[in-house]
C-alpha positions as CSV (number, residue, x, y, z in Angstrom):
1,M,-17.7,-4.1,-19.9
2,S,-16.0,-0.5,-20.4
3,S,-12.8,0.0,-17.8
4,G,-14.8,2.1,-15.8
5,D,-17.9,0.0,-15.0
6,L,-15.1,-2.8,-14.4
7,F,-13.1,-0.7,-12.0
8,G,-16.4,0.8,-10.4
9,K,-17.9,-2.8,-10.0
10,I,-14.8,-4.0,-8.4
11,S,-14.6,-0.9,-6.0
12,L,-18.3,-1.4,-4.6
13,F,-17.1,-5.2,-3.7
14,V,-14.0,-4.1,-1.9
15,E,-15.6,-1.3,-0.1
16,A,-18.6,-3.7,0.9
17,H,-16.6,-6.5,1.9
18,L,-14.0,-4.6,4.0
19,S,-16.9,-2.7,5.6
20,E,-18.4,-6.1,6.7
21,T,-15.4,-8.1,7.9
22,G,-13.6,-4.9,9.3
23,R,-16.7,-3.8,11.0
24,D,-15.0,-4.4,14.7
25,Y,-12.2,-1.8,13.3
26,A,-14.8,0.9,11.8
27,N,-13.5,3.7,14.7
28,N,-9.5,2.6,14.1
29,L,-7.7,5.1,12.3
30,M,-6.6,2.4,9.8
31,G,-9.7,0.6,10.1
32,P,-12.0,-0.2,6.6
33,K,-12.0,3.4,5.4
34,Y,-8.6,3.8,5.5
35,V,-7.7,0.4,4.0
36,F,-10.5,1.0,1.2
37,E,-8.8,4.4,0.2
38,H,-5.4,2.9,0.4
39,S,-6.7,0.6,-2.1
40,L,-8.0,3.3,-4.3
41,R,-4.6,5.1,-4.3
42,V,-2.5,1.7,-5.1
43,A,-5.1,1.2,-7.9
44,F,-4.1,4.9,-9.4
45,W,-0.5,3.9,-8.9
46,C,-0.8,0.6,-10.7
47,W,-2.6,2.4,-13.5
48,R,0.0,5.0,-13.9
49,L,2.9,2.2,-13.9
50,A,0.8,0.1,-16.1
51,L,0.8,2.7,-18.8
52,E,4.4,3.5,-18.3
53,T,5.5,-0.1,-18.5
54,H,3.0,-1.2,-21.3
55,A,1.4,-3.8,-18.9
56,D,-2.2,-4.5,-19.0
57,V,-4.2,-1.5,-17.3
58,S,-7.3,-3.3,-16.5
59,M,-5.5,-6.2,-14.9
60,C,-3.3,-3.8,-13.0
61,V,-5.9,-1.8,-11.5
62,A,-7.9,-4.6,-10.6
63,A,-5.2,-6.1,-8.7
64,G,-4.5,-2.9,-6.9
65,L,-8.4,-2.5,-5.8
66,L,-8.3,-6.1,-4.8
67,H,-4.9,-6.8,-3.0
68,D,-6.1,-6.0,0.6
69,V,-9.9,-7.3,0.4
70,S,-9.3,-9.4,3.2
71,R,-7.1,-7.4,5.5
72,F,-9.1,-7.8,8.4
73,E,-9.8,-11.4,8.3
74,S,-6.6,-12.2,9.9
75,E,-3.8,-10.7,12.1
76,N,-1.2,-12.4,10.1
77,P,0.0,-10.4,6.9
78,N,0.9,-13.8,5.2
79,A,-2.6,-15.2,6.0
80,Q,-4.1,-11.7,5.0
81,T,-2.3,-11.9,1.6
82,A,-3.4,-15.5,0.9
83,L,-7.0,-14.6,2.2
84,S,-7.2,-11.6,-0.4
85,A,-6.1,-13.8,-3.2
86,E,-8.6,-16.3,-2.1
87,T,-11.7,-13.7,-1.9
88,A,-10.5,-12.1,-5.3
89,K,-10.2,-15.5,-7.0
90,K,-13.9,-16.4,-5.5
91,Y,-15.1,-13.2,-6.6
92,M,-14.1,-12.8,-10.2
93,T,-14.8,-16.5,-10.9
94,N,-18.3,-15.9,-9.5
95,E,-18.4,-12.7,-12.1
96,G,-17.3,-14.7,-14.9
97,Y,-14.0,-13.0,-15.5
98,K,-11.8,-15.0,-17.9
99,K,-9.8,-17.4,-16.2
100,E,-6.4,-15.5,-17.5
101,F,-7.5,-12.3,-16.2
102,T,-8.0,-13.9,-12.8
103,A,-5.3,-16.0,-12.8
104,T,-3.1,-12.8,-13.0
105,I,-5.0,-10.6,-10.4
106,V,-4.4,-13.6,-8.1
107,D,-0.9,-14.1,-8.7
108,A,0.0,-10.3,-8.3
109,I,-2.0,-10.5,-5.0
110,E,-0.2,-13.7,-3.6
111,N,3.2,-11.9,-4.5
112,Q,2.5,-8.3,-3.0
113,I,4.7,-9.3,0.0
114,R,8.1,-8.8,-1.2
115,Q,10.3,-12.2,-1.3
116,G,12.3,-11.2,-4.7
117,M,11.3,-10.2,-8.3
118,P,7.8,-11.7,-9.2
119,A,7.7,-13.4,-12.5
120,R,4.9,-11.2,-13.8
121,L,5.0,-7.7,-14.7
122,E,1.6,-7.2,-12.9
123,A,2.9,-8.5,-9.5
124,R,5.9,-6.5,-9.9
125,I,3.5,-3.2,-10.4
126,L,1.5,-4.0,-7.4
127,Q,4.4,-4.3,-5.2
128,D,5.8,-1.0,-6.6
129,A,2.2,0.7,-6.2
130,D,1.5,-0.5,-2.8
131,R,5.2,0.7,-1.5
132,L,4.5,4.2,-2.9
133,D,1.6,4.6,-0.9
134,E,3.0,3.3,2.2
135,F,5.4,6.0,2.0
136,G,2.9,8.6,0.5
137,Y,1.5,11.8,2.4
138,V,-1.6,10.0,3.7
139,R,0.5,7.5,5.4
140,L,2.8,10.1,7.1
141,L,-0.3,11.8,8.2
142,C,-1.3,8.8,9.8
143,F,2.2,8.2,11.3
144,M,1.8,11.4,12.9
145,K,-1.5,10.5,14.5
146,T,-0.4,7.3,16.0
147,V,2.7,8.4,17.6
148,G,1.3,9.8,20.8
149,E,1.8,13.4,22.5
150,S,5.2,13.2,23.9
151,F,8.5,14.5,22.5
152,S,10.1,10.8,23.4
153,Q,7.5,9.0,21.3
154,Y,7.8,11.5,18.6
155,R,11.5,11.2,18.6
156,G,11.4,7.4,18.9
157,N,8.9,7.1,16.1
158,A,10.9,9.4,13.7
159,K,14.0,7.8,14.5
160,S,12.8,4.4,13.9
161,L,10.9,5.4,10.3
162,L,14.6,7.4,9.5
163,A,16.5,3.8,10.2
164,E,13.8,2.1,8.0
165,I,14.2,4.7,5.1
166,G,18.0,4.2,5.1
167,K,17.7,0.3,5.0
168,I,15.2,0.6,2.0
169,E,17.7,3.3,0.2
170,K,20.5,1.0,0.4
171,D,18.2,-1.8,-0.9
172,E,18.8,-4.2,2.2
173,Y,15.1,-5.5,1.8
174,S,13.3,-3.4,-0.7
175,Q,13.7,-3.0,-4.3
176,M,11.3,-1.0,-6.7
177,W,11.0,-2.7,-10.1
178,T,9.7,-0.1,-12.3
179,S,11.8,3.1,-13.2
180,M,8.8,5.5,-12.5
181,G,8.4,3.5,-9.0
182,K,12.0,4.2,-8.4
183,A,12.1,7.9,-9.3
184,R,8.5,8.5,-7.2
185,M,10.0,6.5,-4.5
186,K,13.3,8.4,-4.2
187,T,11.2,11.8,-4.3
188,Q,8.9,10.5,-1.4
189,L,11.7,9.4,0.9
190,T,13.4,12.5,0.4
191,M,10.1,14.2,1.7
192,Y,10.0,11.9,4.4
193,K,13.3,12.6,5.6
194,T,13.3,16.4,5.2
195,F,10.0,16.3,7.6
196,L,11.6,13.7,10.0
197,N,14.8,15.3,10.6
198,G,13.2,18.8,10.7
199,L,10.7,17.4,13.4
200,L,13.8,16.0,15.3
201,E,15.5,19.3,14.9
202,E,12.4,21.1,16.6
203,I,12.2,18.8,19.2
204,E,15.7,19.4,20.4
205,N,15.6,22.9,19.9
206,T,12.5,22.9,22.3
207,E,14.3,21.0,24.7
208,T,17.2,22.9,24.7
209,T,15.5,26.2,25.4
210,M,13.4,24.5,28.1
211,R,16.7,23.4,30.2
């Protein structure tokens, strides 16, 4: 099976599984459609990072596609991770993928929640790829759609996100494992800070003029 066929087949499974298990969230901003598209973007970054680090591209992209497949089967992030790994293992086993291939993907998914540096390169790549999309341009659009309409809500959410970015930059709870991941994250966080600080400035200017 070619890489294109492999990724296409997994993508179809992930999309169908998310649509079925997330049908109660179909109209939510971050419902099944968003999670599927998020998985595609994570898979893209897995591909780029795998090429940079000479990791197995097929393993990394497959892990990116499957990493959130059970997002809607629990409200608990740790349970979501465990269920996604379980679903991925069951799917790949049923489809006849090699045990080592399946085991590496399952390990990457199980380690997607950051608790120190994972042993396997593929797991480190998935962490970086997931984090890059968490602070990507699409996610910023989603942030703006969820903060409400009042200045106080915009201000509060902008300040909260800036505080989180500050922690990431100080490596208080986040670490990027690949050189490309680090460079790209730096670029994206700079974009976030520029936008959020500009937003706060415009809110302040508007409120000053209104006084």
